[in-house]
TORDO-11462 format. One record per residue (C-alpha): y, z, x. Coordinates in steps of 0.02 Angstrom, whole numbers, plus 50000, padded with zeros to 5 digits. Example, Ala and Ser with C-alpha at 12.3 -4.5 7.8 and 13.67 -1.06 7.14 Angstrom:
% TORDO-11462
497755039050615;499475035750684;
//
This chain:
% TORDO-11462
503774888149906;504854894550046;505574907049921;503894915249891;503524916250077;505274922850116;505084936849988;503374940850058;504204943650226;505544954250141;504164964550059;503304967150226;504924971650314;505354984750183;503604991850192;503634992950382;505335001350383;505275012650230;503495019250234;503715030050391;505465034950331;504775040850165;503405050850252;504715059050361;505805063850213;504285070850123;503795081350274;505575087550294;505645092350111;504035102450120;504575113350266;505355126150150;504395142350128;504935142649945;504865124649884;504725130249703;506515136649715;507215119249745;508535113649621;508295100849484;509405089349586;508135089449727;506715085749607;507655071049531;508085064749706;506255064349757;505695056149595;507165044049598;506815038649777;505005035249736;505465025949577;506665014649673;505325010949802;504015006249672;505254996549564;505814986349714;504024983049770;503514977449595;505074966749573;504744957549737;502934954649686;503534947349520;504764935849610;503384929749725;502244926549576;503624917649480;504004906749631;502184901549641;502154897349456;503744886849462;503354868449449;501614871149378;501594861049218;499824865049166;498844880549213;496984878549234;495784891849173;495534897549352;497414898849379;497634909349222;496214920649279;496914924149453;498684926649385;497984939149259;497084948049401;498754949449492;499554957649340;498104969949330;498274974249515;500134977849492;499774988349337;498474998449434;499705001149578;501005007949457;499695018949374;499195026249542;501025028549586;501305038549427;499855050049471;500525051549648;502315056749611;501815068349468;500545077249578;501795078749721;503095086849611;501805098649537;501115103549708;502835105749785;503835114249651;502535124749557;501935140749638;500165140249570;499055126549642;497595117749558;496145108749642;496215094549517;498045091149562;497575090249746;496205077749704;497365067149596;498725067249728;497585065549877;496135053349879;496355046249703;498175040849693;498285035049874;496675025049858;497225016849695;498915011849766;498195005349930;496764995749849;497894988149717;499204981649839;497874975349958;497154966049809;498844958249767;499034951449943;497294944049943;497524936949769;499134927849816;498084916149922;496924912949774;498414909749659;499184897249780;497504888249794;497204888249605;498944881149573;498694868449712;500324874649787;500824867749955;501384882550058;502384881150218;500874882050329;501984880650484;502524898550450;500754905150469;501034913050643;502524923050579;501624928350421;500054932950517;501034943550643;502004951750503;500354955250418;499614963250574;501144974350598;501094979150414;499254983350429;499594994450581;500965003850487;499855005750334;498435012450442;499595025950512;500205029450336;498415031350272;498015042150423;499445053950375;498985053550191;497185058050230;496265042550167;495955033750334;494075033250311;494225027050131;495475013650180;494345007450320;492915005450197;494024997150065;494764985250194;493064980450262;492414976550087;494014967150043;493904956550200;492084952150166;492414947649984;493954937550032;493024927350163;491604924250039;492724918749895;494144910049987;494044891149983;495744886250050;496974890350187;498794893950153;500164905150220;499664919350102;497884919650166;498544921750344;499644936250288;498194945150203;497044942450352;498404949650464;498574965250357;496704968250348;496404965050533;497894975650584;497294990250478;495484988950534;495974988550719;497285002350711;496275012550588;494735010850696;495705016750850;496375031750755;494635036050690;493825034550862;495225044950941;494975058550813;493105058750841;493325059451031;494475074451007;493025082950919;493855083050749;492975079250586;493305062750496;493155066250310;493525057350147;495175066350125;496005074050277;497915073850280;498645073750456;500255082550505;501225069150601;502975076250581;502705094650614;502785100450433;501495114250410;501405111850222;500765094150246;499155099850327;498435107450169;499345098550031;499835081250085;
//
């Protein structure tokens, strides 16, 4: 079981480190006054970087799931159900990711803009990706409980802290991407559903609780700060955090 928990920490570490880095690279890329004149090499670099990120994230999730399933001789109906839900969450995350990168490339490299592309890139793709991954983290606790897996509960302080830090980073990420309000609503609903349905305590439940609490606290602070500054808090409102003017309207 230590393998699953170790890879969960690896996943969180990569997310904490790479998410701000990716936002920075995106903002740097969009500073050009003529982005549609970028070369094919640049386009493939952007798409390739995103593909590697999503492939790695999915691969780690599969390793965690496989580690949980190892040693389970007989799967109950409940176990099959929650494992199937995990597969659906991962599929939804990849679907949202496909919408995201396609919309980015269209917005960045095509001179004519379309409102539908902005919607697909903005609130839709970001919300699908965030909700799906939040669901995978919550569902890991249900899978461990359904399989009657004995997690290394002694690691719960580390996993909880990692979860909180991850939630803080994700809140900032959602703030930049413009879905802070949506993510606060999704996280609140997810936390309520999780508390209602959860019947066991394991290291994965601590990690999920950390993520949700970290996001709600940091997201709440960002929302309150924005309101105090007299700025509107809307459903989709990208924030320029790296000084790239193109991010304000399109990212």
